[in-house]
N, CA, C and O atoms as CSV, one atom per row, in Angstrom:
chain,resi,resn,atom,element,x,y,z
A,1,UNK,N,N,-45.835,98.822,103.244
A,1,UNK,CA,C,-45.040,97.830,102.526
A,1,UNK,C,C,-45.913,97.098,101.549
A,1,UNK,O,O,-46.991,96.640,101.927
A,2,UNK,N,N,-45.499,96.965,100.306
A,2,UNK,CA,C,-46.293,96.300,99.297
A,2,UNK,C,C,-46.029,94.817,99.369
A,2,UNK,O,O,-44.882,94.373,99.420
A,3,UNK,N,N,-47.080,94.075,99.374
A,3,UNK,CA,C,-47.045,92.614,99.395
A,3,UNK,C,C,-47.027,92.095,97.887
A,3,UNK,O,O,-47.697,92.645,97.013
A,4,UNK,N,N,-46.268,91.072,97.669
A,4,UNK,CA,C,-46.257,90.567,96.290
A,4,UNK,C,C,-47.681,89.965,95.979
A,4,UNK,O,O,-48.363,89.413,96.843
A,5,UNK,N,N,-48.051,90.118,94.711
A,5,UNK,CA,C,-49.371,89.601,94.339
A,5,UNK,C,C,-49.122,88.065,93.981
A,5,UNK,O,O,-48.147,87.689,93.329
A,6,UNK,N,N,-50.047,87.279,94.448
A,6,UNK,CA,C,-49.941,85.846,94.148
A,6,UNK,C,C,-50.103,85.626,92.698
A,6,UNK,O,O,-50.992,86.219,92.086
A,7,UNK,N,N,-49.295,84.809,92.112
A,7,UNK,CA,C,-49.356,84.461,90.635
A,7,UNK,C,C,-49.962,83.130,90.545
A,7,UNK,O,O,-49.769,82.280,91.414
A,8,UNK,N,N,-50.673,82.936,89.537
A,8,UNK,CA,C,-51.222,81.594,89.181
A,8,UNK,C,C,-50.034,80.670,88.852
A,8,UNK,O,O,-49.230,80.962,87.967
A,9,UNK,N,N,-49.946,79.539,89.595
A,9,UNK,CA,C,-48.759,78.719,89.346
A,9,UNK,C,C,-48.860,78.118,87.976
A,9,UNK,O,O,-49.938,77.738,87.518
A,10,UNK,N,N,-47.676,78.033,87.299
A,10,UNK,CA,C,-47.601,77.424,86.004
A,10,UNK,C,C,-47.418,75.945,86.214
A,10,UNK,O,O,-46.812,75.494,87.186
A,11,UNK,N,N,-47.986,75.172,85.231
A,11,UNK,CA,C,-47.717,73.682,85.378
A,11,UNK,C,C,-46.143,73.475,85.194
A,11,UNK,O,O,-45.459,74.189,84.461
A,12,UNK,N,N,-45.691,72.485,85.898
A,12,UNK,CA,C,-44.258,72.238,85.783
A,12,UNK,C,C,-43.897,71.808,84.338
A,12,UNK,O,O,-44.626,71.043,83.707
A,13,UNK,N,N,-42.808,72.295,83.859
A,13,UNK,CA,C,-42.341,71.846,82.541
A,13,UNK,C,C,-41.673,70.472,82.671
A,13,UNK,O,O,-40.909,70.222,83.604
A,14,UNK,N,N,-41.964,69.633,81.760
A,14,UNK,CA,C,-41.415,68.244,81.818
A,14,UNK,C,C,-40.045,68.355,81.052
A,14,UNK,O,O,-39.957,68.860,79.933
A,15,UNK,N,N,-39.012,67.850,81.737
A,15,UNK,CA,C,-37.667,67.901,81.088
A,15,UNK,C,C,-37.672,66.819,80.005
A,15,UNK,O,O,-38.103,65.692,80.249
A,16,UNK,N,N,-37.179,67.176,78.779
A,16,UNK,CA,C,-37.086,66.146,77.737
A,16,UNK,C,C,-36.025,65.121,78.178
A,16,UNK,O,O,-35.003,65.438,78.787
A,17,UNK,N,N,-36.348,63.875,77.824
A,17,UNK,CA,C,-35.351,62.770,78.089
A,17,UNK,C,C,-34.895,62.049,76.907
A,17,UNK,O,O,-34.153,61.075,77.027
A,18,UNK,N,N,-35.318,62.494,75.700
A,18,UNK,CA,C,-34.811,61.874,74.479
A,18,UNK,C,C,-34.907,62.888,73.308
A,18,UNK,O,O,-35.612,63.895,73.378
A,19,UNK,N,N,-34.173,62.569,72.250
A,19,UNK,CA,C,-34.199,63.343,71.039
A,19,UNK,C,C,-34.576,62.604,69.883
A,19,UNK,O,O,-33.876,61.686,69.454
A,20,UNK,N,N,-35.761,62.995,69.300
A,20,UNK,CA,C,-36.252,62.400,68.010
A,20,UNK,C,C,-35.660,63.198,66.872
A,20,UNK,O,O,-35.752,64.426,66.854
A,21,UNK,N,N,-35.045,62.498,65.908
A,21,UNK,CA,C,-34.605,63.116,64.692
A,21,UNK,C,C,-35.293,62.503,63.528
A,21,UNK,O,O,-35.304,61.287,63.339
A,22,UNK,N,N,-35.885,63.395,62.727
A,22,UNK,CA,C,-36.515,62.987,61.454
A,22,UNK,C,C,-35.629,63.424,60.312
A,22,UNK,O,O,-35.224,64.585,60.244
A,23,UNK,N,N,-35.314,62.477,59.386
A,23,UNK,CA,C,-34.571,62.901,58.188
A,23,UNK,C,C,-35.566,62.874,57.039
A,23,UNK,O,O,-36.078,61.817,56.668
A,24,UNK,N,N,-35.833,64.045,56.484
A,24,UNK,CA,C,-36.965,64.246,55.602
A,24,UNK,C,C,-36.454,64.798,54.237
A,24,UNK,O,O,-35.618,65.702,54.227
A,25,UNK,N,N,-36.928,64.287,53.129
A,25,UNK,CA,C,-36.576,64.886,51.883
A,25,UNK,C,C,-36.975,66.317,51.803
A,25,UNK,O,O,-38.006,66.697,52.358
A,26,UNK,N,N,-36.217,67.116,51.148
A,26,UNK,CA,C,-36.543,68.562,51.055
A,26,UNK,C,C,-37.933,68.757,50.453
A,26,UNK,O,O,-38.622,69.717,50.797
A,27,UNK,N,N,-38.357,67.855,49.552
A,27,UNK,CA,C,-39.683,68.075,48.921
A,27,UNK,C,C,-40.807,67.924,49.877
A,27,UNK,O,O,-41.919,68.363,49.583
A,28,UNK,N,N,-40.566,67.288,51.079
A,28,UNK,CA,C,-41.634,67.143,52.107
A,28,UNK,C,C,-41.408,68.030,53.332
A,28,UNK,O,O,-42.064,67.867,54.361
A,29,UNK,N,N,-40.467,68.974,53.203
A,29,UNK,CA,C,-40.076,69.826,54.348
A,29,UNK,C,C,-41.358,70.619,54.868
A,29,UNK,O,O,-41.633,70.591,56.067
A,30,UNK,N,N,-42.113,71.302,53.989
A,30,UNK,CA,C,-43.157,72.064,54.447
A,30,UNK,C,C,-44.325,71.234,55.035
A,30,UNK,O,O,-44.987,71.630,55.994
A,31,UNK,N,N,-44.531,70.090,54.417
A,31,UNK,CA,C,-45.620,69.175,55.001
A,31,UNK,C,C,-45.251,68.648,56.339
A,31,UNK,O,O,-46.132,68.566,57.195
A,32,UNK,N,N,-44.017,68.278,56.605
A,32,UNK,CA,C,-43.663,67.765,57.940
A,32,UNK,C,C,-43.655,68.864,58.977
A,32,UNK,O,O,-44.027,68.639,60.128
A,33,UNK,N,N,-43.226,70.072,58.572
A,33,UNK,CA,C,-43.203,71.195,59.518
A,33,UNK,C,C,-44.645,71.625,59.822
A,33,UNK,O,O,-44.942,71.990,60.960
A,34,UNK,N,N,-45.529,71.592,58.847
A,34,UNK,CA,C,-46.978,71.888,59.097
A,34,UNK,C,C,-47.573,70.862,60.002
A,34,UNK,O,O,-48.341,71.200,60.903
A,35,UNK,N,N,-47.238,69.608,59.787
A,35,UNK,CA,C,-47.765,68.568,60.653
A,35,UNK,C,C,-47.317,68.756,62.027
A,35,UNK,O,O,-48.132,68.640,62.943
A,36,UNK,N,N,-46.052,69.046,62.262
A,36,UNK,CA,C,-45.508,69.224,63.628
A,36,UNK,C,C,-46.092,70.455,64.279
A,36,UNK,O,O,-46.365,70.429,65.479
A,37,UNK,N,N,-46.304,71.578,63.514
A,37,UNK,CA,C,-46.954,72.752,64.116
A,37,UNK,C,C,-48.350,72.509,64.531
A,37,UNK,O,O,-48.837,73.201,65.425
A,38,UNK,N,N,-49.034,71.572,63.947
A,38,UNK,CA,C,-50.382,71.207,64.229
A,38,UNK,C,C,-50.443,70.333,65.502
A,38,UNK,O,O,-51.533,70.071,66.009
A,39,UNK,N,N,-49.347,69.906,65.994
A,39,UNK,CA,C,-49.294,68.962,67.156
A,39,UNK,C,C,-48.452,69.543,68.303
A,39,UNK,O,O,-47.484,68.921,68.740
A,40,UNK,N,N,-48.824,70.737,68.787
A,40,UNK,CA,C,-47.997,71.377,69.883
A,40,UNK,C,C,-47.977,70.564,71.195
A,40,UNK,O,O,-47.063,70.705,72.007
A,41,UNK,N,N,-49.011,69.706,71.388
A,41,UNK,CA,C,-48.948,68.912,72.619
A,41,UNK,C,C,-47.953,67.730,72.519
A,41,UNK,O,O,-47.524,67.212,73.550
A,42,UNK,N,N,-47.592,67.309,71.330
A,42,UNK,CA,C,-46.624,66.286,71.165
A,42,UNK,C,C,-45.249,66.810,70.762
A,42,UNK,O,O,-44.229,66.192,71.069
A,43,UNK,N,N,-45.224,67.940,70.081
A,43,UNK,CA,C,-43.955,68.531,69.641
A,43,UNK,C,C,-44.012,70.093,69.866
A,43,UNK,O,O,-44.210,70.861,68.924
A,44,UNK,N,N,-43.837,70.502,71.108
A,44,UNK,CA,C,-43.967,71.894,71.478
A,44,UNK,C,C,-42.953,72.802,70.844
A,44,UNK,O,O,-43.181,74.009,70.760
A,45,UNK,N,N,-41.852,72.274,70.400
A,45,UNK,CA,C,-40.787,73.001,69.712
A,45,UNK,C,C,-39.888,72.002,68.997
A,45,UNK,O,O,-39.870,70.811,69.308
A,46,UNK,N,N,-39.137,72.532,68.023
A,46,UNK,CA,C,-38.260,71.610,67.273
A,46,UNK,C,C,-37.186,72.500,66.579
A,46,UNK,O,O,-37.313,73.723,66.512
A,47,UNK,N,N,-36.128,71.827,66.069
A,47,UNK,CA,C,-35.096,72.469,65.369
A,47,UNK,C,C,-34.985,71.882,64.023
A,47,UNK,O,O,-35.150,70.672,63.862
A,48,UNK,N,N,-34.701,72.713,63.003
A,48,UNK,CA,C,-34.557,72.276,61.577
A,48,UNK,C,C,-33.182,72.557,61.117
A,48,UNK,O,O,-32.694,73.683,61.212
A,49,UNK,N,N,-32.549,71.541,60.616
A,49,UNK,CA,C,-31.118,71.623,60.180
A,49,UNK,C,C,-31.003,71.035,58.793
A,49,UNK,O,O,-31.591,69.990,58.518
A,50,UNK,N,N,-30.270,71.670,57.925
A,50,UNK,CA,C,-30.100,71.081,56.554
A,50,UNK,C,C,-29.184,69.852,56.609
A,50,UNK,O,O,-28.269,69.828,57.432
A,51,UNK,N,N,-29.389,68.845,55.778
A,51,UNK,CA,C,-28.543,67.726,55.838
A,51,UNK,C,C,-28.543,67.023,54.425
A,51,UNK,O,O,-29.205,67.486,53.496
A,52,UNK,N,N,-27.853,66.001,54.314
A,52,UNK,CA,C,-27.717,65.177,53.090
A,52,UNK,C,C,-27.818,63.719,53.459
A,52,UNK,O,O,-27.240,63.303,54.463
A,53,UNK,N,N,-28.544,62.916,52.669
A,53,UNK,CA,C,-28.711,61.487,52.808
A,53,UNK,C,C,-27.891,60.749,51.738
A,53,UNK,O,O,-27.866,61.108,50.561
A,54,UNK,N,N,-27.199,59.655,52.248
A,54,UNK,CA,C,-26.401,58.870,51.327
A,54,UNK,C,C,-26.702,57.414,51.705
A,54,UNK,O,O,-26.743,57.070,52.886
A,55,UNK,N,N,-26.911,56.570,50.703
A,55,UNK,CA,C,-27.133,55.174,51.009
A,55,UNK,C,C,-27.977,54.546,49.856
A,55,UNK,O,O,-28.502,55.236,48.983
A,56,UNK,N,N,-28.069,53.176,49.917
A,56,UNK,CA,C,-28.811,52.424,48.891
A,56,UNK,C,C,-30.257,52.788,48.878
A,56,UNK,O,O,-30.843,52.795,47.795
A,57,UNK,N,N,-30.895,53.094,49.986
A,57,UNK,CA,C,-32.322,53.301,49.959
A,57,UNK,C,C,-32.677,54.747,49.819
A,57,UNK,O,O,-33.855,55.098,49.889
A,58,UNK,N,N,-31.727,55.578,49.630
A,58,UNK,CA,C,-31.988,57.073,49.463
A,58,UNK,C,C,-32.329,57.338,48.083
A,58,UNK,O,O,-31.543,57.028,47.188
A,59,UNK,N,N,-33.487,57.910,47.833
A,59,UNK,CA,C,-33.927,58.294,46.514
A,59,UNK,C,C,-33.292,59.583,46.038
A,59,UNK,O,O,-33.462,60.602,46.707
A,60,UNK,N,N,-32.570,59.609,44.927
A,60,UNK,CA,C,-31.960,60.779,44.401
A,60,UNK,C,C,-32.940,61.418,43.414
A,60,UNK,O,O,-33.076,60.923,42.295
A,61,UNK,N,N,-33.603,62.463,43.780
A,61,UNK,CA,C,-34.676,63.062,43.061
A,61,UNK,C,C,-34.268,63.957,41.895
A,61,UNK,O,O,-34.916,63.943,40.848
A,62,UNK,N,N,-33.216,64.723,42.065
A,62,UNK,CA,C,-32.832,65.697,41.051
A,62,UNK,C,C,-31.557,65.218,40.352
A,62,UNK,O,O,-30.848,64.332,40.831
A,63,UNK,N,N,-31.296,65.847,39.190
A,63,UNK,CA,C,-30.036,65.554,38.481
A,63,UNK,C,C,-28.865,65.939,39.312
A,63,UNK,O,O,-27.871,65.214,39.293
A,64,UNK,N,N,-28.893,67.042,40.059
A,64,UNK,CA,C,-27.835,67.369,40.911
A,64,UNK,C,C,-27.511,66.288,41.965
A,64,UNK,O,O,-26.352,65.938,42.188
A,65,UNK,N,N,-28.595,65.767,42.612
A,65,UNK,CA,C,-28.434,64.722,43.555
A,65,UNK,C,C,-27.839,63.437,42.931
A,65,UNK,O,O,-27.008,62.753,43.529
A,66,UNK,N,N,-28.301,63.151,41.720
A,66,UNK,CA,C,-27.762,61.960,41.097
A,66,UNK,C,C,-26.311,62.125,40.792
A,66,UNK,O,O,-25.560,61.164,40.963
A,67,UNK,N,N,-25.855,63.268,40.354
A,67,UNK,CA,C,-24.424,63.504,40.084
A,67,UNK,C,C,-23.613,63.477,41.363
A,67,UNK,O,O,-22.526,62.899,41.385
A,68,UNK,N,N,-24.107,64.085,42.428
A,68,UNK,CA,C,-23.407,64.118,43.718
A,68,UNK,C,C,-23.466,62.785,44.432
A,68,UNK,O,O,-22.548,62.458,45.184
A,69,UNK,N,N,-24.545,61.980,44.217
A,69,UNK,CA,C,-24.700,60.743,44.887
A,69,UNK,C,C,-25.217,60.945,46.336
A,69,UNK,O,O,-24.993,60.115,47.218
A,70,UNK,N,N,-25.900,62.054,46.535
A,70,UNK,CA,C,-26.460,62.270,47.829
A,70,UNK,C,C,-27.705,63.148,47.690
A,70,UNK,O,O,-27.813,63.991,46.800
A,71,UNK,N,N,-28.647,62.904,48.625
A,71,UNK,CA,C,-29.931,63.575,48.486
A,71,UNK,C,C,-30.041,64.699,49.592
A,71,UNK,O,O,-29.620,64.511,50.733
A,72,UNK,N,N,-30.598,65.814,49.208
A,72,UNK,CA,C,-30.814,66.881,50.128
A,72,UNK,C,C,-31.918,66.500,51.154
A,72,UNK,O,O,-32.979,66.004,50.776
A,73,UNK,N,N,-31.662,66.725,52.357
A,73,UNK,CA,C,-32.548,66.333,53.471
A,73,UNK,C,C,-32.682,67.516,54.447
A,73,UNK,O,O,-31.846,68.418,54.496
A,74,UNK,N,N,-33.684,67.465,55.153
A,74,UNK,CA,C,-33.891,68.348,56.325
A,74,UNK,C,C,-33.937,67.460,57.573
A,74,UNK,O,O,-34.699,66.495,57.622
A,75,UNK,N,N,-33.138,67.780,58.561
A,75,UNK,CA,C,-33.191,67.008,59.827
A,75,UNK,C,C,-34.039,67.847,60.786
A,75,UNK,O,O,-33.730,69.007,61.059
A,76,UNK,N,N,-35.077,67.257,61.272
A,76,UNK,CA,C,-35.917,67.923,62.260
A,76,UNK,C,C,-35.721,67.203,63.614
A,76,UNK,O,O,-35.975,66.007,63.756
A,77,UNK,N,N,-35.261,67.992,64.588
A,77,UNK,CA,C,-34.987,67.455,65.894
A,77,UNK,C,C,-35.990,67.903,66.923
A,77,UNK,O,O,-36.245,69.102,67.034
A,78,UNK,N,N,-36.591,66.970,67.706
A,78,UNK,CA,C,-37.515,67.280,68.724
A,78,UNK,C,C,-36.984,66.733,70.002
A,78,UNK,O,O,-36.796,65.522,70.116
A,79,UNK,N,N,-36.725,67.598,71.004
A,79,UNK,CA,C,-36.346,67.126,72.351
A,79,UNK,C,C,-37.640,66.957,73.103
A,79,UNK,O,O,-38.386,67.921,73.277
A,80,UNK,N,N,-37.914,65.784,73.541
A,80,UNK,CA,C,-39.222,65.440,74.132
A,80,UNK,C,C,-39.177,64.313,75.148
A,80,UNK,O,O,-38.123,63.722,75.388
A,81,UNK,N,N,-40.326,64.017,75.743
A,81,UNK,CA,C,-40.478,62.900,76.608
A,81,UNK,C,C,-40.604,61.615,75.836
A,81,UNK,O,O,-41.322,61.566,74.837
A,82,UNK,N,N,-39.911,60.551,76.278
A,82,UNK,CA,C,-39.897,59.344,75.512
A,82,UNK,C,C,-41.315,58.749,75.349
A,82,UNK,O,O,-41.594,58.088,74.349
A,83,UNK,N,N,-42.197,58.981,76.319
A,83,UNK,CA,C,-43.562,58.469,76.274
A,83,UNK,C,C,-44.384,59.082,75.121
A,83,UNK,O,O,-45.409,58.540,74.708
A,84,UNK,N,N,-43.895,60.233,74.620
A,84,UNK,CA,C,-44.632,60.908,73.556
A,84,UNK,C,C,-44.113,60.580,72.150
A,84,UNK,O,O,-44.717,60.961,71.148
A,85,UNK,N,N,-42.963,59.854,72.099
A,85,UNK,CA,C,-42.351,59.592,70.803
A,85,UNK,C,C,-43.203,58.695,69.871
A,85,UNK,O,O,-43.393,59.021,68.699
A,86,UNK,N,N,-43.691,57.614,70.381
A,86,UNK,CA,C,-44.496,56.712,69.526
A,86,UNK,C,C,-45.780,57.355,69.060
A,86,UNK,O,O,-46.124,57.205,67.888
A,87,UNK,N,N,-46.556,58.104,69.951
A,87,UNK,CA,C,-47.744,58.776,69.400
A,87,UNK,C,C,-47.405,59.829,68.321
A,87,UNK,O,O,-48.182,60.027,67.387
A,88,UNK,N,N,-46.260,60.494,68.450
A,88,UNK,CA,C,-45.920,61.475,67.448
A,88,UNK,C,C,-45.544,60.772,66.172
A,88,UNK,O,O,-45.991,61.194,65.106
A,89,UNK,N,N,-44.758,59.737,66.215
A,89,UNK,CA,C,-44.315,58.964,65.001
A,89,UNK,C,C,-45.535,58.445,64.333
A,89,UNK,O,O,-45.655,58.611,63.119
A,90,UNK,N,N,-46.509,57.792,65.060
A,90,UNK,CA,C,-47.714,57.233,64.525
A,90,UNK,C,C,-48.448,58.290,63.758
A,90,UNK,O,O,-48.878,58.048,62.630
A,91,UNK,N,N,-48.608,59.478,64.347
A,91,UNK,CA,C,-49.465,60.573,63.759
A,91,UNK,C,C,-48.753,61.060,62.556
A,91,UNK,O,O,-49.419,61.311,61.551
A,92,UNK,N,N,-47.389,61.230,62.552
A,92,UNK,CA,C,-46.692,61.730,61.357
A,92,UNK,C,C,-46.685,60.649,60.223
A,92,UNK,O,O,-46.792,60.965,59.038
A,93,UNK,N,N,-46.555,59.363,60.649
A,93,UNK,CA,C,-46.532,58.307,59.617
A,93,UNK,C,C,-47.911,58.249,58.906
A,93,UNK,O,O,-47.953,58.013,57.699
A,94,UNK,N,N,-49.013,58.453,59.613
A,94,UNK,CA,C,-50.322,58.459,58.977
A,94,UNK,C,C,-50.439,59.640,58.005
A,94,UNK,O,O,-51.011,59.507,56.924
A,95,UNK,N,N,-49.902,60.775,58.394
A,95,UNK,CA,C,-50.005,61.959,57.567
A,95,UNK,C,C,-49.085,61.938,56.343
A,95,UNK,O,O,-49.425,62.400,55.254
A,96,UNK,N,N,-47.899,61.373,56.592
A,96,UNK,CA,C,-46.891,61.343,55.503
A,96,UNK,C,C,-46.271,59.916,55.404
A,96,UNK,O,O,-45.158,59.704,55.885
A,97,UNK,N,N,-46.950,58.986,54.813
A,97,UNK,CA,C,-46.419,57.620,54.751
A,97,UNK,C,C,-45.343,57.410,53.695
A,97,UNK,O,O,-45.575,56.720,52.703
A,98,UNK,N,N,-44.157,58.006,53.902
A,98,UNK,CA,C,-43.119,57.904,52.887
A,98,UNK,C,C,-41.974,57.068,53.411
A,98,UNK,O,O,-41.506,57.291,54.527
A,99,UNK,N,N,-41.493,56.067,52.593
A,99,UNK,CA,C,-40.328,55.334,53.008
A,99,UNK,C,C,-38.983,56.173,52.997
A,99,UNK,O,O,-37.936,55.721,53.459
A,100,UNK,N,N,-39.103,57.469,52.415
A,100,UNK,CA,C,-37.979,58.279,52.405
A,100,UNK,C,C,-37.817,59.129,53.635
A,100,UNK,O,O,-36.862,59.900,53.733
A,101,UNK,N,N,-38.744,59.005,54.594
A,101,UNK,CA,C,-38.584,59.706,55.896
A,101,UNK,C,C,-38.084,58.658,56.844
A,101,UNK,O,O,-38.704,57.617,57.062
A,102,UNK,N,N,-36.955,58.967,57.392
A,102,UNK,CA,C,-36.262,58.065,58.398
A,102,UNK,C,C,-36.324,58.788,59.729
A,102,UNK,O,O,-36.449,60.012,59.765
A,103,UNK,N,N,-36.238,58.034,60.839
A,103,UNK,CA,C,-36.184,58.694,62.119
A,103,UNK,C,C,-35.353,57.771,63.052
A,103,UNK,O,O,-35.200,56.573,62.815
A,104,UNK,N,N,-34.847,58.381,64.084
A,104,UNK,CA,C,-34.171,57.713,65.174
A,104,UNK,C,C,-34.362,58.475,66.407
A,104,UNK,O,O,-34.630,59.676,66.378
A,105,UNK,N,N,-34.223,57.773,67.550
A,105,UNK,CA,C,-34.369,58.341,68.905
A,105,UNK,C,C,-33.148,58.058,69.729
A,105,UNK,O,O,-32.695,56.913,69.728
A,106,UNK,N,N,-32.594,58.980,70.413
A,106,UNK,CA,C,-31.503,58.834,71.240
A,106,UNK,C,C,-31.805,59.436,72.639
A,106,UNK,O,O,-32.560,60.400,72.764
A,107,UNK,N,N,-31.197,58.841,73.672
A,107,UNK,CA,C,-31.470,59.471,74.984
A,107,UNK,C,C,-30.744,60.824,75.153
A,107,UNK,O,O,-29.665,61.028,74.598
A,108,UNK,N,N,-31.334,61.716,75.905
A,108,UNK,CA,C,-30.724,62.996,76.283
A,108,UNK,C,C,-30.162,62.845,77.661
A,108,UNK,O,O,-30.901,62.541,78.598
A,109,UNK,N,N,-28.886,63.045,77.815
A,109,UNK,CA,C,-28.286,62.950,79.153
A,109,UNK,C,C,-28.668,64.138,80.011
A,109,UNK,O,O,-28.843,64.012,81.223
A,110,UNK,N,N,-28.797,65.288,79.377
A,110,UNK,CA,C,-29.219,66.453,80.067
A,110,UNK,C,C,-29.858,67.474,79.116
A,110,UNK,O,O,-29.556,67.485,77.923
A,111,UNK,N,N,-30.722,68.310,79.633
A,111,UNK,CA,C,-31.392,69.333,78.798
A,111,UNK,C,C,-31.625,70.486,79.719
A,111,UNK,O,O,-32.132,70.332,80.831
A,112,UNK,N,N,-31.238,71.673,79.231
A,112,UNK,CA,C,-31.513,72.904,80.018
A,112,UNK,C,C,-31.484,74.136,79.121
A,112,UNK,O,O,-31.346,74.077,77.899
A,113,UNK,N,N,-31.621,75.231,79.813
A,113,UNK,CA,C,-31.615,76.541,79.112
A,113,UNK,C,C,-30.674,77.493,79.895
A,113,UNK,O,O,-30.421,77.287,81.082
A,114,UNK,N,N,-30.190,78.482,79.244
A,114,UNK,CA,C,-29.318,79.419,79.922
A,114,UNK,C,C,-30.073,80.506,80.678
A,114,UNK,O,O,-29.467,81.343,81.347
A,115,UNK,N,N,-31.359,80.489,80.570
A,115,UNK,CA,C,-32.220,81.442,81.331
A,115,UNK,C,C,-33.532,80.848,81.534
A,115,UNK,O,O,-33.814,79.746,81.064
A,116,UNK,N,N,-34.354,81.558,82.233
A,116,UNK,CA,C,-35.722,81.105,82.525
A,116,UNK,C,C,-36.655,81.515,81.407
A,116,UNK,O,O,-36.486,82.579,80.812
A,117,UNK,N,N,-37.678,80.646,81.105
A,117,UNK,CA,C,-38.681,80.970,80.134
A,117,UNK,C,C,-39.747,81.728,80.814
A,117,UNK,O,O,-39.925,81.542,82.017
A,118,UNK,N,N,-40.470,82.562,80.159
A,118,UNK,CA,C,-41.560,83.335,80.751
A,118,UNK,C,C,-42.711,82.358,81.153
A,118,UNK,O,O,-43.737,82.794,81.674
């Protein structure tokens, strides 16, 4: 009878308890994504969604945006532990100090996957 080989235990994955959303001008998309990719311990994964910003403080960069009255944005969402939010924001703010980057944090009621990760 073959005995199963002991596997090195994986460290437990911490379940995200909040969602950080960054609203970023399209002109800064690559810079913010590069910054996040350089911080895998704070942002191990994220989702990028196209969006539009509307409001008094939104800078309308192109003629098209001025005509439409809304600015093209990229929404970057990071499901993470709340304790990691402020260190990530501080690091990103130092790298990209733009008043056109907005963020908000909301609690995650649940987080899961439909299958097991390797």
